[in-house]
C-alpha positions as CSV (number, residue, x, y, z in Angstrom):
1,M,129.6,-74.6,38.5
2,L,126.9,-77.2,39.2
3,R,127.3,-76.5,42.9
4,W,126.8,-72.7,42.2
5,I,123.7,-73.5,40.2
6,K,122.3,-75.7,43.0
7,E,123.0,-73.0,45.5
8,H,121.3,-70.3,43.3
9,K,118.4,-72.3,42.0
10,I,115.9,-69.5,42.0
11,F,118.2,-67.0,40.2
12,T,119.1,-69.6,37.7
13,A,115.5,-70.5,37.0
14,A,114.6,-66.8,36.5
15,V,117.4,-66.3,34.1
16,S,116.5,-69.3,32.1
17,I,112.9,-68.2,31.8
18,V,114.0,-64.8,30.6
19,I,116.3,-66.3,28.0
20,I,113.6,-68.7,26.7
21,L,111.0,-65.8,26.5
22,A,113.5,-63.7,24.6
23,V,114.1,-66.5,22.1
24,I,110.4,-67.1,21.6
25,I,109.7,-63.3,21.1
26,S,112.5,-63.0,18.6
27,V,111.4,-66.0,16.5
28,S,107.7,-64.8,16.6
29,Y,108.7,-61.3,15.5
30,F,110.7,-62.4,12.5
31,R,108.1,-64.9,11.5
32,G,105.2,-62.5,12.2
33,N,103.2,-65.3,13.8
34,G,102.1,-66.0,17.3
35,F,100.7,-63.9,20.0
36,F,104.0,-62.1,20.7
37,G,104.8,-61.5,17.0
38,K,101.4,-60.0,16.4
39,A,101.7,-57.9,19.5
40,V,105.0,-56.6,18.4
41,N,103.9,-55.9,14.9
42,S,100.8,-54.2,16.1
43,A,102.8,-52.0,18.4
44,Y,105.2,-51.2,15.5
45,T,102.4,-50.4,13.1
46,A,100.7,-48.2,15.6
47,A,103.9,-46.3,16.2
48,S,104.6,-46.0,12.5
49,E,101.2,-44.7,11.4
50,P,101.6,-41.1,12.7
51,A,105.0,-40.8,11.1
52,S,103.6,-42.3,7.8
53,D,100.7,-39.8,7.9
54,V,103.1,-36.9,8.4
55,T,105.4,-38.1,5.6
56,G,102.5,-38.6,3.3
57,G,101.0,-35.2,4.2
58,I,104.3,-33.5,3.5
59,K,104.6,-35.3,0.1
60,S,101.0,-34.4,-0.8
61,G,101.6,-30.8,0.3
62,I,104.7,-30.5,-1.8
63,K,102.9,-32.0,-4.8
64,G,100.0,-29.6,-4.2
65,I,102.3,-26.6,-4.2
66,F,104.0,-27.6,-7.4
67,G,100.7,-28.5,-9.0
68,F,99.2,-25.1,-8.0
69,R,102.3,-23.3,-9.5
70,S,101.9,-25.3,-12.7
71,I,98.2,-24.4,-12.9
72,M,99.0,-20.7,-12.3
73,R,101.7,-20.9,-15.0
74,E,99.3,-22.4,-17.5
75,N,96.7,-19.8,-16.7
76,E,99.2,-17.0,-17.3
77,E,100.1,-18.7,-20.6
78,L,96.5,-18.9,-21.6
79,K,96.0,-15.2,-20.7
80,D,98.9,-14.3,-22.9
81,E,97.4,-16.3,-25.8
82,V,94.0,-14.7,-25.3
83,E,95.5,-11.2,-25.3
84,A,97.5,-12.1,-28.5
85,L,94.3,-13.3,-30.2
86,K,92.4,-10.1,-29.1
87,R,95.2,-8.0,-30.6
88,E,95.0,-10.0,-33.9
89,I,91.2,-9.6,-34.1
90,T,91.6,-5.8,-33.4
91,E,94.2,-5.5,-36.1
92,I,92.0,-7.4,-38.6
93,R,89.1,-5.1,-37.8
94,L,91.2,-2.0,-38.1
95,S,92.5,-3.3,-41.5
96,E,89.0,-4.0,-42.7
97,R,87.9,-0.5,-41.6
98,E,90.9,1.1,-43.3
99,L,90.1,-0.8,-46.5
100,A,86.4,0.3,-46.4
101,E,87.4,3.9,-45.9
102,L,89.9,3.8,-48.7
103,R,87.2,2.2,-51.0
104,E,84.8,5.1,-50.0
105,L,87.5,7.6,-50.8
106,A,88.2,5.9,-54.2
107,N,84.5,6.3,-55.0
108,A,84.9,10.0,-54.8
109,L,86.8,9.9,-58.0
110,N,83.6,8.8,-59.8
111,Y,82.2,12.3,-59.6
112,T,81.6,13.5,-63.2
113,S,83.3,16.8,-62.5
114,V,86.6,15.3,-61.3
115,A,88.8,14.6,-64.2
116,E,91.0,11.5,-64.3
117,S,94.0,13.8,-64.1
118,Q,92.8,15.4,-60.8
119,S,95.4,15.0,-58.1
120,Y,94.5,14.4,-54.6
121,V,95.9,13.3,-51.2
122,T,94.2,11.5,-48.4
123,G,94.3,12.7,-44.8
124,K,93.3,11.3,-41.4
125,I,91.3,13.4,-39.0
126,V,93.4,14.0,-35.9
127,L,91.5,16.8,-34.1
128,T,87.9,18.0,-34.0
129,D,85.9,20.8,-32.3
130,S,83.9,20.0,-29.2
131,S,80.5,19.7,-31.0
132,N,78.8,16.4,-31.8
133,Y,78.6,17.4,-35.5
134,F,82.0,19.0,-35.8
135,N,82.0,22.1,-38.0
136,T,85.8,22.3,-38.2
137,F,88.5,19.7,-37.9
138,T,92.2,19.1,-38.5
139,I,93.8,16.5,-40.7
140,N,97.4,15.2,-40.7
141,V,98.5,16.4,-44.2
142,G,99.3,20.0,-45.3
143,T,101.6,22.1,-47.5
144,E,104.2,19.3,-47.7
145,S,101.6,17.3,-49.7
146,G,100.7,20.2,-52.0
147,I,97.6,21.3,-50.1
148,S,96.7,25.0,-50.3
149,E,94.0,27.2,-48.7
150,N,90.5,26.7,-50.1
151,A,91.3,23.3,-51.5
152,V,88.1,21.2,-51.8
153,V,87.7,18.3,-49.3
154,V,85.5,15.3,-50.1
155,S,84.7,11.8,-48.9
156,G,83.3,8.7,-50.5
157,N,79.8,10.0,-49.8
158,G,80.0,13.6,-50.9
159,L,81.2,17.1,-50.2
160,V,83.0,17.6,-46.8
161,G,84.1,21.2,-47.1
162,R,87.1,23.3,-47.8
163,V,90.6,23.9,-46.3
164,S,90.5,27.1,-44.3
165,E,94.1,26.9,-43.1
166,T,97.2,24.8,-43.9
167,G,100.8,24.4,-42.8
168,N,103.5,21.8,-42.7
169,G,101.9,18.5,-41.6
170,Y,98.4,19.8,-41.0
171,S,95.3,21.4,-42.5
172,K,92.2,22.8,-40.9
173,V,89.0,22.0,-42.7
174,T,85.7,23.9,-42.5
175,A,82.8,21.6,-43.1
176,V,79.7,22.2,-45.2
177,I,77.6,22.2,-42.0
178,D,79.3,25.3,-40.8
179,D,77.2,28.5,-41.2
180,N,80.1,30.4,-42.7
181,I,80.1,28.3,-45.9
182,N,77.9,29.1,-48.9
183,I,77.6,26.5,-51.7
184,S,75.7,26.9,-54.9
185,F,73.7,23.8,-55.8
186,Q,71.6,22.2,-58.5
187,V,69.0,19.4,-58.2
188,E,70.3,16.1,-59.6
189,K,66.9,15.2,-61.2
190,N,66.6,18.7,-62.8
191,M,69.7,20.7,-63.1
192,S,67.8,23.8,-64.1
193,I,66.8,24.1,-60.4
194,L,69.4,26.2,-58.8
195,G,70.0,27.7,-55.3
196,V,72.4,28.3,-52.4
197,V,72.8,26.4,-49.2
198,S,74.9,26.8,-46.0
199,G,75.3,25.0,-42.7
200,D,72.8,25.7,-40.0
201,G,75.4,25.1,-37.2
202,N,73.6,22.1,-35.9
203,G,74.8,19.4,-38.3
204,K,72.3,20.1,-41.1
205,I,72.1,22.3,-44.2
206,E,69.6,25.0,-45.1
207,G,69.1,27.4,-48.0
208,Y,66.8,28.4,-50.8
209,T,66.2,28.1,-54.5
210,F,66.3,31.1,-56.9
211,D,62.9,30.2,-58.3
212,G,59.9,30.2,-56.0
213,D,58.1,27.8,-58.3
214,S,61.1,25.4,-58.9
215,G,59.4,22.1,-58.2
216,I,61.9,21.0,-55.7
217,V,60.6,18.4,-53.2
218,E,61.6,16.3,-50.2
219,G,64.1,13.6,-51.2
220,D,65.7,15.5,-54.0
221,V,69.5,15.2,-54.2
222,L,71.6,18.4,-54.2
223,I,74.9,18.5,-56.1
224,T,77.5,21.2,-56.7
225,T,77.1,23.3,-59.8
226,G,80.8,24.0,-60.6
227,I,80.3,27.7,-59.9
228,G,83.0,28.9,-57.5
229,M,85.6,26.7,-55.9
230,Y,83.6,23.4,-55.8
231,P,83.8,21.2,-58.9
232,E,80.5,20.2,-60.5
233,G,78.6,17.0,-59.6
234,I,79.7,16.4,-56.0
235,E,76.7,15.4,-53.8
236,I,75.9,17.9,-51.0
237,G,72.9,16.4,-49.4
238,N,69.3,15.3,-49.5
239,V,66.3,17.6,-49.1
240,T,64.3,16.9,-46.0
241,A,61.9,19.9,-45.9
242,V,60.5,22.4,-48.4
243,D,58.7,25.7,-47.5
244,Y,57.7,28.6,-49.7
245,N,58.6,32.0,-48.2
246,S,56.1,34.5,-49.3
247,D,58.2,37.4,-48.1
248,T,61.2,36.6,-50.3
249,Q,59.2,34.6,-52.8
250,L,61.8,31.9,-52.6
251,M,61.5,28.2,-51.8
252,S,63.3,27.6,-48.5
253,I,64.8,24.1,-48.0
254,K,66.4,22.0,-45.3
255,A,68.7,19.1,-46.1
256,E,70.6,16.3,-44.6
257,P,74.3,16.4,-45.5
258,A,75.6,13.5,-47.7
259,V,78.5,13.0,-45.3
260,N,78.0,11.5,-41.8
261,F,80.2,13.8,-39.8
262,K,79.9,11.7,-36.6
263,N,81.6,8.8,-38.3
264,L,84.0,10.6,-40.6
265,R,87.6,9.5,-40.1
266,K,89.4,10.0,-43.5
267,V,89.0,12.6,-46.2
268,M,90.4,13.3,-49.7
269,V,91.8,16.7,-50.6
270,L,91.7,17.8,-54.2
271,I,95.0,19.6,-55.2
């Protein structure tokens, strides 16, 4: 063995150097000290950084995807809550409006001409004509509720008109602003002042008094006389213009109806 080593001195020396370097490098690596250890660690770190970045990017991307989905889910839940609140607010407003309309209809019972025993039914307007101030309209109650033709229709503000046609589940109403309706009136402040009014077809009322020197003036309130189909004491409208007609020797008048037909939604039918 010794002789072989002597004969191969160069080879033996080279192998020995390689072994010694290997030992030094191993020890330096595990301890993390020394030139070789630092070099190895630096090389390892440099090689690991791209992989770490990729892994971190993937993790961040996954977290971002799930986070985005969570935000979207929360937004959808908030939208549902907002819509639910909107529906509740709408229902509350509708309920308040319904109550207000019912209170107005209840006030109609205070007319002096309507006895406490007077029967009535309330109806909702479901169809109108095409005009802004509708002259005719349809309500959702009819003969099944005891309504008959020519039944008087009122609201909380005054006289609406009369039933011109009725059937099962519906009634057609002709309003006081229609030019086919004639209504006898008296002036609230002085019931001796009498006359007749009808609709002008444009959302107003016009007519005349029987006495040319009646003393009627703008602002006077017209009410029903009880003559004919309309009970006494129901408000018809307010006088807006007065003009003496020398040809007929009658006092011509124009009036604003007591009922706002643009906003009318419910009525009461006397039966």
